[in-house]
N, CA, C and O atoms as CSV, one atom per row, in Angstrom:
chain,resi,resn,atom,element,x,y,z
A,1,UNK,N,N,30.547,-61.516,-53.624
A,1,UNK,CA,C,29.683,-60.827,-52.681
A,1,UNK,C,C,30.424,-59.599,-52.161
A,1,UNK,O,O,31.607,-59.657,-51.827
A,2,UNK,N,N,29.691,-58.483,-52.101
A,2,UNK,CA,C,30.279,-57.235,-51.638
A,2,UNK,C,C,29.465,-56.709,-50.454
A,2,UNK,O,O,28.330,-57.128,-50.225
A,3,UNK,N,N,30.073,-55.783,-49.710
A,3,UNK,CA,C,29.501,-55.279,-48.468
A,3,UNK,C,C,29.473,-53.757,-48.537
A,3,UNK,O,O,30.466,-53.118,-48.884
A,4,UNK,N,N,28.327,-53.192,-48.203
A,4,UNK,CA,C,28.095,-51.765,-48.387
A,4,UNK,C,C,27.562,-51.131,-47.116
A,4,UNK,O,O,26.924,-51.787,-46.292
A,5,UNK,N,N,27.834,-49.852,-46.975
A,5,UNK,CA,C,27.159,-49.033,-45.970
A,5,UNK,C,C,26.429,-47.935,-46.727
A,5,UNK,O,O,27.003,-47.250,-47.574
A,6,UNK,N,N,25.154,-47.784,-46.404
A,6,UNK,CA,C,24.351,-46.684,-46.907
A,6,UNK,C,C,24.121,-45.705,-45.766
A,6,UNK,O,O,24.003,-46.108,-44.609
A,7,UNK,N,N,24.058,-44.437,-46.089
A,7,UNK,CA,C,23.884,-43.403,-45.078
A,7,UNK,C,C,22.520,-42.756,-45.266
A,7,UNK,O,O,22.212,-42.232,-46.336
A,8,UNK,N,N,21.707,-42.797,-44.217
A,8,UNK,CA,C,20.371,-42.191,-44.267
A,8,UNK,C,C,19.889,-41.942,-42.848
A,8,UNK,O,O,20.294,-42.630,-41.911
A,9,UNK,N,N,19.030,-40.964,-42.704
A,9,UNK,CA,C,18.444,-40.702,-41.385
A,9,UNK,C,C,17.641,-41.922,-40.938
A,9,UNK,O,O,17.125,-42.681,-41.758
A,10,UNK,N,N,17.550,-42.087,-39.641
A,10,UNK,CA,C,16.861,-43.249,-39.083
A,10,UNK,C,C,15.418,-43.334,-39.568
A,10,UNK,O,O,14.944,-44.428,-39.876
A,11,UNK,N,N,14.712,-42.215,-39.644
A,11,UNK,CA,C,13.316,-42.261,-40.079
A,11,UNK,C,C,13.203,-42.758,-41.523
A,11,UNK,O,O,12.250,-43.464,-41.853
A,12,UNK,N,N,14.143,-42.407,-42.373
A,12,UNK,CA,C,14.119,-42.902,-43.748
A,12,UNK,C,C,14.468,-44.384,-43.814
A,12,UNK,O,O,13.903,-45.121,-44.623
A,13,UNK,N,N,15.388,-44.820,-42.975
A,13,UNK,CA,C,15.734,-46.244,-42.925
A,13,UNK,C,C,14.513,-47.063,-42.509
A,13,UNK,O,O,14.256,-48.128,-43.070
A,14,UNK,N,N,13.766,-46.568,-41.532
A,14,UNK,CA,C,12.587,-47.302,-41.068
A,14,UNK,C,C,11.545,-47.451,-42.186
A,14,UNK,O,O,10.865,-48.475,-42.261
A,15,UNK,N,N,11.418,-46.451,-43.042
A,15,UNK,CA,C,10.512,-46.560,-44.193
A,15,UNK,C,C,10.983,-47.662,-45.138
A,15,UNK,O,O,10.173,-48.419,-45.673
A,16,UNK,N,N,12.283,-47.745,-45.336
A,16,UNK,CA,C,12.832,-48.789,-46.196
A,16,UNK,C,C,12.627,-50.175,-45.620
A,16,UNK,O,O,12.282,-51.103,-46.351
A,17,UNK,N,N,12.834,-50.329,-44.318
A,17,UNK,CA,C,12.606,-51.625,-43.672
A,17,UNK,C,C,11.145,-52.037,-43.853
A,17,UNK,O,O,10.856,-53.175,-44.221
A,18,UNK,N,N,10.231,-51.106,-43.592
A,18,UNK,CA,C,8.794,-51.409,-43.710
A,18,UNK,C,C,8.418,-51.801,-45.136
A,18,UNK,O,O,7.537,-52.638,-45.336
A,19,UNK,N,N,9.074,-51.206,-46.122
A,19,UNK,CA,C,8.742,-51.486,-47.513
A,19,UNK,C,C,9.636,-52.507,-48.189
A,19,UNK,O,O,9.369,-52.892,-49.327
A,20,UNK,N,N,10.693,-52.959,-47.521
A,20,UNK,CA,C,11.596,-53.942,-48.102
A,20,UNK,C,C,12.455,-53.402,-49.237
A,20,UNK,O,O,12.736,-54.116,-50.200
A,21,UNK,N,N,12.873,-52.139,-49.127
A,21,UNK,CA,C,13.678,-51.525,-50.180
A,21,UNK,C,C,14.769,-50.657,-49.575
A,21,UNK,O,O,14.726,-50.308,-48.395
A,22,UNK,N,N,15.747,-50.314,-50.405
A,22,UNK,CA,C,16.743,-49.319,-50.018
A,22,UNK,C,C,16.769,-48.231,-51.075
A,22,UNK,O,O,16.467,-48.460,-52.246
A,23,UNK,N,N,17.134,-47.054,-50.632
A,23,UNK,CA,C,17.421,-45.912,-51.486
A,23,UNK,C,C,18.740,-45.352,-50.983
A,23,UNK,O,O,19.016,-45.374,-49.784
A,24,UNK,N,N,19.558,-44.849,-51.906
A,24,UNK,CA,C,20.837,-44.273,-51.529
A,24,UNK,C,C,21.010,-42.918,-52.193
A,24,UNK,O,O,20.504,-42.684,-53.290
A,25,UNK,N,N,21.723,-42.034,-51.526
A,25,UNK,CA,C,22.104,-40.737,-52.099
A,25,UNK,C,C,20.898,-39.970,-52.621
A,25,UNK,O,O,20.898,-39.492,-53.756
A,26,UNK,N,N,19.886,-39.858,-51.799
A,26,UNK,CA,C,18.663,-39.122,-52.138
A,26,UNK,C,C,18.000,-39.655,-53.403
A,26,UNK,O,O,17.458,-38.894,-54.205
A,27,UNK,N,N,18.054,-40.968,-53.566
A,27,UNK,CA,C,17.310,-41.603,-54.651
A,27,UNK,C,C,18.044,-41.770,-55.959
A,27,UNK,O,O,17.419,-42.068,-56.976
A,28,UNK,N,N,19.350,-41.588,-55.965
A,28,UNK,CA,C,20.110,-41.763,-57.203
A,28,UNK,C,C,20.200,-43.251,-57.575
A,28,UNK,O,O,20.247,-44.116,-56.701
A,29,UNK,N,N,20.222,-43.530,-58.867
A,29,UNK,CA,C,20.259,-44.912,-59.358
A,29,UNK,C,C,21.665,-45.514,-59.315
A,29,UNK,O,O,21.816,-46.699,-59.015
A,30,UNK,N,N,22.685,-44.722,-59.607
A,30,UNK,CA,C,24.033,-45.264,-59.789
A,30,UNK,C,C,24.561,-46.075,-58.606
A,30,UNK,O,O,25.113,-47.152,-58.828
A,31,UNK,N,N,24.421,-45.613,-57.358
A,31,UNK,CA,C,24.917,-46.444,-56.246
A,31,UNK,C,C,24.219,-47.803,-56.178
A,31,UNK,O,O,24.848,-48.805,-55.837
A,32,UNK,N,N,22.947,-47.845,-56.494
A,32,UNK,CA,C,22.200,-49.103,-56.466
A,32,UNK,C,C,22.640,-50.040,-57.580
A,32,UNK,O,O,22.619,-51.260,-57.417
A,33,UNK,N,N,23.040,-49.469,-58.714
A,33,UNK,CA,C,23.498,-50.278,-59.845
A,33,UNK,C,C,24.835,-50.954,-59.561
A,33,UNK,O,O,25.177,-51.940,-60.215
A,34,UNK,N,N,25.584,-50.447,-58.613
A,34,UNK,CA,C,26.864,-51.071,-58.243
A,34,UNK,C,C,26.656,-52.343,-57.422
A,34,UNK,O,O,27.555,-53.177,-57.319
A,35,UNK,N,N,25.480,-52.483,-56.847
A,35,UNK,CA,C,25.179,-53.654,-56.020
A,35,UNK,C,C,24.732,-54.820,-56.882
A,35,UNK,O,O,24.227,-54.643,-57.991
A,36,UNK,N,N,24.931,-56.019,-56.344
A,36,UNK,CA,C,24.467,-57.245,-56.992
A,36,UNK,C,C,23.579,-58.016,-56.029
A,36,UNK,O,O,23.634,-57.813,-54.816
A,37,UNK,N,N,22.763,-58.900,-56.582
A,37,UNK,CA,C,21.964,-59.792,-55.739
A,37,UNK,C,C,22.928,-60.531,-54.810
A,37,UNK,O,O,24.000,-60.966,-55.231
A,38,UNK,N,N,22.543,-60.664,-53.566
A,38,UNK,CA,C,23.283,-61.307,-52.475
A,38,UNK,C,C,24.321,-60.402,-51.815
A,38,UNK,O,O,24.917,-60.804,-50.815
A,39,UNK,N,N,24.558,-59.205,-52.330
A,39,UNK,CA,C,25.395,-58.253,-51.600
A,39,UNK,C,C,24.685,-57.866,-50.309
A,39,UNK,O,O,23.470,-58.024,-50.188
A,40,UNK,N,N,25.443,-57.362,-49.355
A,40,UNK,CA,C,24.904,-56.953,-48.057
A,40,UNK,C,C,24.981,-55.443,-47.899
A,40,UNK,O,O,25.906,-54.792,-48.386
A,41,UNK,N,N,23.985,-54.905,-47.205
A,41,UNK,CA,C,23.909,-53.475,-46.937
A,41,UNK,C,C,23.637,-53.245,-45.459
A,41,UNK,O,O,22.729,-53.839,-44.878
A,42,UNK,N,N,24.437,-52.379,-44.866
A,42,UNK,CA,C,24.184,-51.905,-43.507
A,42,UNK,C,C,23.910,-50.413,-43.615
A,42,UNK,O,O,24.637,-49.689,-44.295
A,43,UNK,N,N,22.868,-49.961,-42.950
A,43,UNK,CA,C,22.598,-48.525,-42.914
A,43,UNK,C,C,23.227,-47.908,-41.683
A,43,UNK,O,O,23.117,-48.437,-40.576
A,44,UNK,N,N,23.891,-46.776,-41.893
A,44,UNK,CA,C,24.369,-45.932,-40.811
A,44,UNK,C,C,23.508,-44.671,-40.816
A,44,UNK,O,O,23.327,-44.045,-41.860
A,45,UNK,N,N,22.981,-44.303,-39.659
A,45,UNK,CA,C,22.117,-43.124,-39.540
A,45,UNK,C,C,22.799,-42.062,-38.683
A,45,UNK,O,O,22.871,-42.201,-37.462
A,46,UNK,N,N,23.295,-41.006,-39.313
A,46,UNK,CA,C,23.905,-39.937,-38.522
A,46,UNK,C,C,22.877,-39.138,-37.729
A,46,UNK,O,O,23.171,-38.625,-36.650
A,47,UNK,N,N,21.666,-39.040,-38.279
A,47,UNK,CA,C,20.598,-38.274,-37.625
A,47,UNK,C,C,19.370,-39.154,-37.417
A,47,UNK,O,O,19.171,-40.150,-38.112
A,48,UNK,N,N,18.564,-38.765,-36.454
A,48,UNK,CA,C,17.337,-39.503,-36.168
A,48,UNK,C,C,16.268,-39.195,-37.212
A,48,UNK,O,O,15.615,-40.105,-37.724
A,49,UNK,N,N,16.091,-37.921,-37.525
A,49,UNK,CA,C,15.058,-37.485,-38.466
A,49,UNK,C,C,15.695,-36.575,-39.514
A,49,UNK,O,O,16.458,-35.667,-39.187
A,50,UNK,N,N,15.370,-36.834,-40.767
A,50,UNK,CA,C,15.857,-35.999,-41.865
A,50,UNK,C,C,15.432,-34.552,-41.629
A,50,UNK,O,O,14.309,-34.301,-41.192
A,51,UNK,N,N,16.307,-33.615,-41.909
A,51,UNK,CA,C,16.054,-32.170,-41.738
A,51,UNK,C,C,15.894,-31.739,-40.282
A,51,UNK,O,O,15.365,-30.661,-40.012
A,52,UNK,N,N,16.341,-32.562,-39.355
A,52,UNK,CA,C,16.406,-32.169,-37.947
A,52,UNK,C,C,17.832,-32.410,-37.455
A,52,UNK,O,O,18.605,-33.121,-38.098
A,53,UNK,N,N,18.169,-31.825,-36.332
A,53,UNK,CA,C,19.545,-31.889,-35.845
A,53,UNK,C,C,19.819,-32.985,-34.823
A,53,UNK,O,O,20.979,-33.197,-34.468
A,54,UNK,N,N,18.812,-33.681,-34.342
A,54,UNK,CA,C,19.028,-34.677,-33.294
A,54,UNK,C,C,19.897,-35.823,-33.826
A,54,UNK,O,O,19.504,-36.511,-34.768
A,55,UNK,N,N,21.074,-36.029,-33.228
A,55,UNK,CA,C,21.967,-37.085,-33.718
A,55,UNK,C,C,21.449,-38.482,-33.384
A,55,UNK,O,O,20.758,-38.688,-32.387
A,56,UNK,N,N,21.797,-39.420,-34.236
A,56,UNK,CA,C,21.514,-40.833,-33.998
A,56,UNK,C,C,22.850,-41.569,-33.838
A,56,UNK,O,O,23.100,-42.203,-32.812
A,57,UNK,N,N,23.699,-41.478,-34.856
A,57,UNK,CA,C,25.038,-42.067,-34.863
A,57,UNK,C,C,25.021,-43.563,-34.537
A,57,UNK,O,O,25.787,-44.045,-33.702
A,58,UNK,N,N,24.122,-44.284,-35.223
A,58,UNK,CA,C,24.000,-45.730,-35.022
A,58,UNK,C,C,23.903,-46.436,-36.367
A,58,UNK,O,O,23.486,-45.856,-37.369
A,59,UNK,N,N,24.298,-47.705,-36.359
A,59,UNK,CA,C,23.967,-48.595,-37.461
A,59,UNK,C,C,22.532,-49.036,-37.193
A,59,UNK,O,O,22.232,-49.571,-36.125
A,60,UNK,N,N,21.644,-48.812,-38.164
A,60,UNK,CA,C,20.211,-48.952,-37.889
A,60,UNK,C,C,19.521,-50.088,-38.638
A,60,UNK,O,O,18.389,-50.436,-38.299
A,61,UNK,N,N,20.158,-50.671,-39.633
A,61,UNK,CA,C,19.525,-51.775,-40.361
A,61,UNK,C,C,20.589,-52.574,-41.090
A,61,UNK,O,O,21.661,-52.069,-41.421
A,62,UNK,N,N,20.263,-53.836,-41.330
A,62,UNK,CA,C,21.147,-54.727,-42.079
A,62,UNK,C,C,20.288,-55.629,-42.952
A,62,UNK,O,O,19.282,-56.176,-42.499
A,63,UNK,N,N,20.690,-55.777,-44.196
A,63,UNK,CA,C,19.916,-56.614,-45.091
A,63,UNK,C,C,20.718,-57.055,-46.301
A,63,UNK,O,O,21.832,-56.590,-46.543
A,64,UNK,N,N,20.115,-57.969,-47.054
A,64,UNK,CA,C,20.753,-58.528,-48.230
A,64,UNK,C,C,19.958,-58.165,-49.474
A,64,UNK,O,O,18.728,-58.205,-49.465
A,65,UNK,N,N,20.662,-57.811,-50.544
A,65,UNK,CA,C,20.015,-57.463,-51.806
A,65,UNK,C,C,19.341,-58.705,-52.384
A,65,UNK,O,O,19.986,-59.737,-52.571
A,66,UNK,N,N,18.045,-58.602,-52.665
A,66,UNK,CA,C,17.307,-59.723,-53.245
A,66,UNK,C,C,16.766,-59.401,-54.634
A,66,UNK,O,O,16.533,-60.306,-55.435
A,67,UNK,N,N,16.571,-58.155,-54.915
A,67,UNK,CA,C,16.026,-57.778,-56.218
A,67,UNK,C,C,17.116,-57.429,-57.203
A,67,UNK,O,O,18.058,-56.713,-56.862
A,68,UNK,N,N,17.000,-57.927,-58.427
A,68,UNK,CA,C,18.016,-57.634,-59.439
A,68,UNK,C,C,17.760,-56.306,-60.138
A,68,UNK,O,O,18.641,-55.795,-60.830
A,69,UNK,N,N,16.579,-55.745,-59.971
A,69,UNK,CA,C,16.219,-54.518,-60.669
A,69,UNK,C,C,16.426,-53.281,-59.810
A,69,UNK,O,O,16.171,-53.286,-58.606
A,70,UNK,N,N,16.892,-52.227,-60.456
A,70,UNK,CA,C,16.889,-50.883,-59.882
A,70,UNK,C,C,15.702,-50.200,-60.543
A,70,UNK,O,O,15.647,-50.084,-61.767
A,71,UNK,N,N,14.753,-49.748,-59.730
A,71,UNK,CA,C,13.499,-49.233,-60.281
A,71,UNK,C,C,13.143,-47.890,-59.658
A,71,UNK,O,O,13.526,-47.589,-58.528
A,72,UNK,N,N,12.406,-47.095,-60.414
A,72,UNK,CA,C,11.960,-45.803,-59.893
A,72,UNK,C,C,10.621,-45.979,-59.186
A,72,UNK,O,O,9.841,-46.878,-59.501
A,73,UNK,N,N,10.379,-45.091,-58.221
A,73,UNK,CA,C,9.147,-45.137,-57.440
A,73,UNK,C,C,8.706,-43.703,-57.166
A,73,UNK,O,O,9.461,-42.916,-56.596
A,74,UNK,N,N,7.501,-43.370,-57.567
A,74,UNK,CA,C,7.014,-42.012,-57.378
A,74,UNK,C,C,6.535,-41.812,-55.944
A,74,UNK,O,O,5.464,-42.289,-55.567
A,75,UNK,N,N,7.326,-41.114,-55.158
A,75,UNK,CA,C,6.919,-40.780,-53.797
A,75,UNK,C,C,6.019,-39.555,-53.808
A,75,UNK,O,O,5.034,-39.486,-53.072
A,76,UNK,N,N,6.371,-38.586,-54.655
A,76,UNK,CA,C,5.541,-37.411,-54.928
A,76,UNK,C,C,5.765,-37.090,-56.412
A,76,UNK,O,O,6.717,-37.592,-57.011
A,77,UNK,N,N,4.910,-36.271,-57.005
A,77,UNK,CA,C,5.137,-35.925,-58.409
A,77,UNK,C,C,6.500,-35.278,-58.670
A,77,UNK,O,O,7.011,-35.343,-59.788
A,78,UNK,N,N,7.086,-34.659,-57.652
A,78,UNK,CA,C,8.371,-34.000,-57.825
A,78,UNK,C,C,9.555,-34.807,-57.294
A,78,UNK,O,O,10.700,-34.375,-57.427
A,79,UNK,N,N,9.298,-35.966,-56.698
A,79,UNK,CA,C,10.372,-36.800,-56.169
A,79,UNK,C,C,10.129,-38.252,-56.550
A,79,UNK,O,O,9.258,-38.929,-56.005
A,80,UNK,N,N,10.937,-38.706,-57.510
A,80,UNK,CA,C,10.809,-40.080,-58.010
A,80,UNK,C,C,12.180,-40.753,-57.865
A,80,UNK,O,O,12.966,-40.794,-58.812
A,81,UNK,N,N,12.452,-41.278,-56.671
A,81,UNK,CA,C,13.762,-41.890,-56.422
A,81,UNK,C,C,13.853,-43.303,-56.999
A,81,UNK,O,O,12.856,-43.915,-57.384
A,82,UNK,N,N,15.082,-43.785,-57.040
A,82,UNK,CA,C,15.339,-45.174,-57.441
A,82,UNK,C,C,15.496,-46.027,-56.195
A,82,UNK,O,O,15.977,-45.567,-55.159
A,83,UNK,N,N,15.075,-47.291,-56.319
A,83,UNK,CA,C,15.095,-48.225,-55.202
A,83,UNK,C,C,15.642,-49.572,-55.647
A,83,UNK,O,O,15.753,-49.870,-56.836
A,84,UNK,N,N,15.980,-50.371,-54.644
A,84,UNK,CA,C,16.392,-51.758,-54.861
A,84,UNK,C,C,15.809,-52.573,-53.719
A,84,UNK,O,O,15.793,-52.116,-52.575
A,85,UNK,N,N,15.330,-53.778,-54.018
A,85,UNK,CA,C,14.701,-54.608,-52.993
A,85,UNK,C,C,15.748,-55.261,-52.094
A,85,UNK,O,O,16.771,-55.767,-52.556
A,86,UNK,N,N,15.457,-55.232,-50.801
A,86,UNK,CA,C,16.363,-55.732,-49.761
A,86,UNK,C,C,15.569,-56.611,-48.795
A,86,UNK,O,O,14.434,-56.288,-48.444
A,87,UNK,N,N,16.160,-57.702,-48.375
A,87,UNK,CA,C,15.593,-58.521,-47.306
A,87,UNK,C,C,16.291,-58.099,-46.012
A,87,UNK,O,O,17.424,-58.502,-45.747
A,88,UNK,N,N,15.604,-57.287,-45.216
A,88,UNK,CA,C,16.180,-56.815,-43.960
A,88,UNK,C,C,16.053,-57.888,-42.893
A,88,UNK,O,O,15.043,-58.587,-42.817
A,89,UNK,N,N,17.081,-58.013,-42.073
A,89,UNK,CA,C,17.109,-58.991,-40.995
A,89,UNK,C,C,16.634,-58.354,-39.694
A,89,UNK,O,O,16.660,-57.134,-39.533
A,90,UNK,N,N,16.206,-59.200,-38.784
A,90,UNK,CA,C,15.847,-58.742,-37.456
A,90,UNK,C,C,17.142,-58.311,-36.762
A,90,UNK,O,O,18.034,-59.132,-36.546
A,91,UNK,N,N,17.245,-57.040,-36.419
A,91,UNK,CA,C,18.497,-56.523,-35.871
A,91,UNK,C,C,18.228,-55.427,-34.856
A,91,UNK,O,O,17.165,-54.805,-34.844
A,92,UNK,N,N,19.213,-55.211,-34.013
A,92,UNK,CA,C,19.147,-54.100,-33.066
A,92,UNK,C,C,20.035,-52.973,-33.587
A,92,UNK,O,O,20.982,-53.214,-34.335
A,93,UNK,N,N,19.725,-51.761,-33.192
A,93,UNK,CA,C,20.536,-50.611,-33.558
A,93,UNK,C,C,21.781,-50.584,-32.671
A,93,UNK,O,O,21.714,-50.847,-31.470
A,94,UNK,N,N,22.906,-50.262,-33.287
A,94,UNK,CA,C,24.181,-50.309,-32.575
A,94,UNK,C,C,24.903,-48.969,-32.719
A,94,UNK,O,O,25.137,-48.517,-33.840
A,95,UNK,N,N,25.255,-48.334,-31.616
A,95,UNK,CA,C,26.021,-47.089,-31.687
A,95,UNK,C,C,27.374,-47.319,-32.362
A,95,UNK,O,O,28.007,-48.355,-32.159
A,96,UNK,N,N,27.804,-46.362,-33.152
A,96,UNK,CA,C,29.071,-46.506,-33.870
A,96,UNK,C,C,30.285,-46.283,-32.972
A,96,UNK,O,O,31.315,-46.932,-33.156
A,97,UNK,N,N,30.178,-45.386,-32.017
A,97,UNK,CA,C,31.365,-44.979,-31.252
A,97,UNK,C,C,32.121,-46.139,-30.589
A,97,UNK,O,O,33.351,-46.150,-30.651
A,98,UNK,N,N,31.457,-47.107,-29.962
A,98,UNK,CA,C,32.224,-48.208,-29.356
A,98,UNK,C,C,32.971,-49.079,-30.375
A,98,UNK,O,O,33.879,-49.820,-30.000
A,99,UNK,N,N,32.598,-48.996,-31.655
A,99,UNK,CA,C,33.244,-49.822,-32.679
A,99,UNK,C,C,34.334,-49.087,-33.457
A,99,UNK,O,O,35.082,-49.715,-34.206
A,100,UNK,N,N,34.432,-47.784,-33.292
A,100,UNK,CA,C,35.325,-46.968,-34.127
A,100,UNK,C,C,36.757,-47.491,-34.199
A,100,UNK,O,O,37.330,-47.565,-35.286
A,101,UNK,N,N,37.335,-47.848,-33.074
A,101,UNK,CA,C,38.738,-48.269,-33.057
A,101,UNK,C,C,38.959,-49.583,-33.795
A,101,UNK,O,O,40.093,-49.903,-34.153
A,102,UNK,N,N,37.899,-50.349,-34.028
A,102,UNK,CA,C,38.037,-51.661,-34.660
A,102,UNK,C,C,37.597,-51.678,-36.126
A,102,UNK,O,O,37.720,-52.706,-36.793
A,103,UNK,N,N,37.092,-50.570,-36.626
A,103,UNK,CA,C,36.629,-50.516,-38.017
A,103,UNK,C,C,37.760,-50.016,-38.920
A,103,UNK,O,O,38.198,-48.872,-38.796
A,104,UNK,N,N,38.227,-50.873,-39.822
A,104,UNK,CA,C,39.370,-50.527,-40.663
A,104,UNK,C,C,39.039,-49.494,-41.740
A,104,UNK,O,O,39.927,-48.777,-42.200
A,105,UNK,N,N,37.762,-49.411,-42.146
A,105,UNK,CA,C,37.415,-48.455,-43.195
A,105,UNK,C,C,37.424,-47.009,-42.678
A,105,UNK,O,O,37.377,-46.064,-43.465
A,106,UNK,N,N,37.483,-46.851,-41.374
A,106,UNK,CA,C,37.618,-45.517,-40.784
A,106,UNK,C,C,39.085,-45.344,-40.402
A,106,UNK,O,O,39.519,-45.763,-39.329
A,107,UNK,N,N,39.832,-44.720,-41.302
A,107,UNK,CA,C,41.273,-44.592,-41.113
A,107,UNK,C,C,41.628,-43.512,-40.088
A,107,UNK,O,O,42.479,-43.734,-39.227
A,108,UNK,N,N,40.997,-42.374,-40.173
A,108,UNK,CA,C,41.275,-41.268,-39.245
A,108,UNK,C,C,40.189,-41.252,-38.179
A,108,UNK,O,O,39.096,-40.731,-38.403
A,109,UNK,N,N,40.490,-41.815,-37.043
A,109,UNK,CA,C,39.492,-41.963,-35.977
A,109,UNK,C,C,39.059,-40.611,-35.409
A,109,UNK,O,O,37.982,-40.515,-34.822
A,110,UNK,N,N,39.873,-39.566,-35.571
A,110,UNK,CA,C,39.501,-38.248,-35.062
A,110,UNK,C,C,38.480,-37.552,-35.968
A,110,UNK,O,O,37.791,-36.628,-35.536
A,111,UNK,N,N,38.385,-37.995,-37.216
A,111,UNK,CA,C,37.425,-37.423,-38.175
A,111,UNK,C,C,36.593,-38.551,-38.778
A,111,UNK,O,O,36.419,-38.621,-39.995
A,112,UNK,N,N,36.087,-39.421,-37.930
A,112,UNK,CA,C,35.440,-40.647,-38.381
A,112,UNK,C,C,34.206,-40.415,-39.244
A,112,UNK,O,O,33.896,-41.257,-40.088
A,113,UNK,N,N,33.500,-39.320,-39.069
A,113,UNK,CA,C,32.296,-39.065,-39.856
A,113,UNK,C,C,32.565,-38.760,-41.321
A,113,UNK,O,O,31.664,-38.838,-42.156
A,114,UNK,N,N,33.796,-38.416,-41.626
A,114,UNK,CA,C,34.178,-38.014,-42.981
A,114,UNK,C,C,33.930,-39.112,-44.018
A,114,UNK,O,O,33.577,-38.812,-45.159
A,115,UNK,N,N,34.108,-40.365,-43.639
A,115,UNK,CA,C,33.956,-41.473,-44.603
A,115,UNK,C,C,32.524,-41.627,-45.107
A,115,UNK,O,O,32.300,-42.263,-46.137
A,116,UNK,N,N,31.566,-41.061,-44.403
A,116,UNK,CA,C,30.156,-41.215,-44.771
A,116,UNK,C,C,29.642,-40.099,-45.684
A,116,UNK,O,O,28.461,-40.085,-46.031
A,117,UNK,N,N,30.500,-39.177,-46.070
A,117,UNK,CA,C,30.067,-37.956,-46.764
A,117,UNK,C,C,29.430,-38.192,-48.119
A,117,UNK,O,O,28.631,-37.365,-48.559
A,118,UNK,N,N,29.752,-39.292,-48.805
A,118,UNK,CA,C,29.199,-39.519,-50.140
A,118,UNK,C,C,27.873,-40.275,-50.119
A,118,UNK,O,O,27.244,-40.436,-51.164
A,119,UNK,N,N,27.439,-40.739,-48.950
A,119,UNK,CA,C,26.130,-41.386,-48.848
A,119,UNK,C,C,26.141,-42.895,-48.958
A,119,UNK,O,O,25.149,-43.550,-48.640
A,120,UNK,N,N,27.245,-43.450,-49.402
A,120,UNK,CA,C,27.399,-44.905,-49.433
A,120,UNK,C,C,28.873,-45.218,-49.628
A,120,UNK,O,O,29.626,-44.391,-50.141
A,121,UNK,N,N,29.285,-46.411,-49.220
A,121,UNK,CA,C,30.656,-46.849,-49.434
A,121,UNK,C,C,30.733,-48.356,-49.320
A,121,UNK,O,O,29.936,-48.984,-48.622
A,122,UNK,N,N,31.689,-48.921,-50.005
A,122,UNK,CA,C,31.954,-50.355,-49.885
A,122,UNK,C,C,32.924,-50.553,-48.723
A,122,UNK,O,O,33.860,-49.774,-48.544
A,123,UNK,N,N,32.689,-51.599,-47.939
A,123,UNK,CA,C,33.544,-51.874,-46.786
A,123,UNK,C,C,34.082,-53.304,-46.879
A,123,UNK,O,O,33.504,-54.146,-47.567
A,124,UNK,N,N,35.198,-53.576,-46.178
A,124,UNK,CA,C,35.742,-54.938,-46.157
A,124,UNK,C,C,34.812,-55.906,-45.423
A,124,UNK,O,O,34.029,-55.507,-44.561
A,125,UNK,N,N,34.915,-57.169,-45.782
A,125,UNK,CA,C,34.088,-58.214,-45.164
A,125,UNK,C,C,34.305,-58.255,-43.653
A,125,UNK,O,O,33.348,-58.470,-42.909
A,126,UNK,N,N,35.517,-58.058,-43.184
A,126,UNK,CA,C,35.792,-58.111,-41.739
A,126,UNK,C,C,35.056,-57.013,-40.987
A,126,UNK,O,O,34.551,-57.246,-39.889
A,127,UNK,N,N,34.991,-55.827,-41.562
A,127,UNK,CA,C,34.245,-54.743,-40.926
A,127,UNK,C,C,32.748,-55.039,-40.929
A,127,UNK,O,O,32.052,-54.784,-39.946
A,128,UNK,N,N,32.263,-55.578,-42.040
A,128,UNK,CA,C,30.857,-55.974,-42.103
A,128,UNK,C,C,30.559,-56.990,-40.998
A,128,UNK,O,O,29.563,-56.860,-40.285
A,129,UNK,N,N,31.414,-57.992,-40.858
A,129,UNK,CA,C,31.191,-59.041,-39.861
A,129,UNK,C,C,31.168,-58.473,-38.445
A,129,UNK,O,O,30.355,-58.890,-37.621
A,130,UNK,N,N,32.052,-57.528,-38.162
A,130,UNK,CA,C,32.087,-56.906,-36.833
A,130,UNK,C,C,30.777,-56.178,-36.533
A,130,UNK,O,O,30.205,-56.336,-35.454
A,131,UNK,N,N,30.310,-55.382,-37.488
A,131,UNK,CA,C,29.062,-54.649,-37.277
A,131,UNK,C,C,27.899,-55.629,-37.171
A,131,UNK,O,O,27.056,-55.504,-36.282
A,132,UNK,N,N,27.853,-56.600,-38.072
A,132,UNK,CA,C,26.748,-57.568,-38.098
A,132,UNK,C,C,26.659,-58.365,-36.802
A,132,UNK,O,O,25.561,-58.601,-36.298
A,133,UNK,N,N,27.796,-58.783,-36.259
A,133,UNK,CA,C,27.747,-59.585,-35.029
A,133,UNK,C,C,27.185,-58.781,-33.865
A,133,UNK,O,O,26.638,-59.355,-32.924
A,134,UNK,N,N,27.313,-57.469,-33.919
A,134,UNK,CA,C,26.751,-56.616,-32.875
A,134,UNK,C,C,25.268,-56.311,-33.115
A,134,UNK,O,O,24.531,-56.039,-32.168
A,135,UNK,N,N,24.831,-56.357,-34.376
A,135,UNK,CA,C,23.445,-55.997,-34.710
A,135,UNK,C,C,22.468,-57.163,-34.681
A,135,UNK,O,O,21.305,-56.994,-34.315
A,136,UNK,N,N,22.932,-58.332,-35.060
A,136,UNK,CA,C,21.997,-59.428,-35.273
A,136,UNK,C,C,21.482,-60.009,-33.979
A,136,UNK,O,O,22.241,-60.308,-33.057
A,137,UNK,N,N,20.189,-60.161,-33.934
A,137,UNK,CA,C,19.504,-60.694,-32.764
A,137,UNK,C,C,19.422,-62.214,-32.922
A,137,UNK,O,O,18.971,-62.720,-33.949
A,138,UNK,N,N,19.858,-62.921,-31.904
A,138,UNK,CA,C,19.775,-64.380,-31.968
A,138,UNK,C,C,18.331,-64.827,-31.845
A,138,UNK,O,O,17.562,-64.283,-31.052
A,139,UNK,N,N,17.976,-65.822,-32.636
A,139,UNK,CA,C,16.625,-66.401,-32.522
A,139,UNK,C,C,16.574,-67.302,-31.310
A,139,UNK,O,O,17.449,-68.144,-31.109
A,140,UNK,N,N,15.536,-67.120,-30.498
A,140,UNK,CA,C,15.433,-67.966,-29.300
A,140,UNK,C,C,14.401,-69.041,-29.474
A,140,UNK,O,O,14.184,-69.842,-28.565
C-alpha cells in the first residue's frame, strides 16, 4: 500500500468527490498508473478556484483507490483527461500550515510549497497518518 498527495484547486477536488474519481497533473495518465487498488490519496489545494488567485492551502479530500482502470473521460471535445476511481471518505478540510513542522516530506519548511510543484507525490505512511487523523470525521 502506498500513500499519495495530489495537487488540485479546491473546486476541481469537489468535482472529483462528487463523481468518485481523481485526476492528476491536468489529466495525465502516468501518475494514475503508478497507483494501485487500495492505495490512499490526499488532495492538497493551493488555490480555492482554478485560474483565480484566492489561496486555499488546505488538505481538501482523502480517499482510497478502488478502481483498477485508468480511463479517459471527455469533459469537452478538446479536453479528455484520464481518471481513476476513488472512494472518498467523509472528511474535513485541514489547513497545511499548522502541520508543516511535523510533515517529514517537507524538508525545507521555509519553502514548503516547493514539494507540490509536480502535481503529485508519494509520501511516507507516518505523514499520511498525521494528515488523515486531522481530516477524518468521527462517526457519531
